[in-house]
C-alpha positions in Angstrom: 0.0 0.0 0.0 1.4 3.4 -1.0 2.0 5.9 1.7 0.3 9.2 1.1 2.7 12.2 0.9 1.8 15.0 3.3 0.5 18.0 1.5 3.1 20.6 0.6 2.8 23.7 2.8 1.4 26.7 0.9 3.8 29.4 -0.4 2.3 31.6 2.3 3.4 29.2 5.0 6.8 28.7 3.4 7.3 32.4 3.4 6.7 32.6 7.1 3.2 34.1 7.1 2.0 37.7 7.0 4.6 39.1 9.4 7.4 37.9 7.2 5.6 39.0 4.0 5.0 42.5 5.5 8.7 42.9 6.3 9.7 42.1 2.8 7.0 44.3 1.3 8.1 47.2 3.5 11.7 47.0 2.1 10.5 46.4 -1.5 8.1 49.4 -1.6 10.7 51.7 0.0 13.1 50.5 -2.8 10.5 51.0 -5.6 9.3 54.4 -4.4 12.9 55.7 -4.3 14.0 54.2 -7.6 15.1 56.9 -10.0 14.6 54.5 -13.0 10.9 54.4 -12.1 10.5 58.0 -11.0 11.8 59.2 -14.3 8.3 58.4 -15.6 6.4 61.6 -14.5 3.1 59.6 -13.9 4.8 57.1 -11.7 6.7 59.8 -9.8 3.4 61.6 -9.2 1.7 58.4 -8.0 4.6 57.5 -5.7 4.3 60.9 -4.0 0.5 61.0 -4.0 -0.1 57.7 -2.2 1.0 57.4 1.5 3.6 54.6 1.6 1.9 52.9 4.6 -1.3 52.4 2.7 0.4 51.2 -0.4 2.4 48.7 1.7 -0.8 47.5 3.4 -2.4 46.7 0.0 0.7 45.0 -1.4 1.0 43.0 1.8 -2.6 42.0 1.6 -2.3 41.0 -2.1 0.9 38.9 -1.5 -0.8 37.2 1.4 -3.8 36.4 -0.7 -1.9 35.4 -3.8 0.5 33.1 -1.9 -2.4 31.1 -0.3 -2.9 33.0 3.0 -6.3 33.9 4.5 -6.1 37.6 3.4 -8.5 39.0 0.8 -7.1 41.7 -1.5 -9.3 44.8 -1.3 -7.5 47.2 -3.6 -8.2 48.1 -7.2 -7.4 45.8 -10.1 -3.9 45.9 -11.4 -5.2 47.3 -14.7 -7.2 50.1 -13.0 -4.3 51.0 -10.7 -1.7 51.2 -13.4 -3.2 51.9 -16.8 -2.7 55.7 -16.6 1.0 55.3 -15.6 2.3 54.3 -19.1 4.7 51.8 -17.6 7.2 50.6 -20.2 8.9 47.2 -20.4 12.1 48.9 -19.3 10.5 50.2 -16.2 9.0 46.8 -15.5 12.6 45.4 -15.7 13.7 48.0 -13.1 10.8 47.0 -10.9 11.7 43.3 -11.1 15.4 44.2 -10.4 14.2 46.0 -7.2 12.1 42.9 -6.3 15.2 40.6 -6.8 17.3 42.8 -4.6 14.7 42.6 -1.8 14.3 38.9 -2.2 18.1 38.5 -1.9 18.4 40.8 1.1 16.0 38.6 3.0 17.5 35.4 1.7 14.2 34.1 0.3 15.0 30.5 -1.0 15.2 30.1 -4.8 12.1 28.0 -5.1 9.9 30.5 -3.3 11.6 33.3 -5.3 10.5 31.6 -8.5 6.9 31.2 -7.3 6.7 34.8 -6.2 8.2 36.1 -9.4 5.7 34.0 -11.4 2.8 35.6 -9.4 4.2 39.1 -10.1 4.9 38.2 -13.8 1.3 37.2 -14.2 0.3 40.9 -13.8 2.6 42.1 -16.6 -0.2 42.4 -19.2 -2.4 44.5 -16.9 0.5 46.8 -15.9 2.8 47.4 -18.8 1.9 49.2 -22.0 3.0 47.9 -25.3 6.7 48.1 -26.3 7.7 51.6 -25.5 
């Protein structure tokens, strides 16, 4: 008789839950909001200075908790609604992903979990980035 494998813990559990996610998001959003490569886009720069960082961090933390299998429910606007007016280019997306990588490395997030997180973020590309620009 085959023994049943115990279920794999969710990404949320493997990341350490909402407290660990919140710490990583805090660093990441600080990094993104100060990134000159992103703030060179006037619409992004304006958005970064219009939205209080604490509220932005709250929504991103909520979203990552939800997307990684935690009990949170994301209550913010859709990615398309939140970003369509920002004219984000593929080059700006690359800068954003570079910031994400730097934060993941700073907190020594294991490679498997990094890959899963990056796949979640990458799934939003079509709603955030305008055509080649």
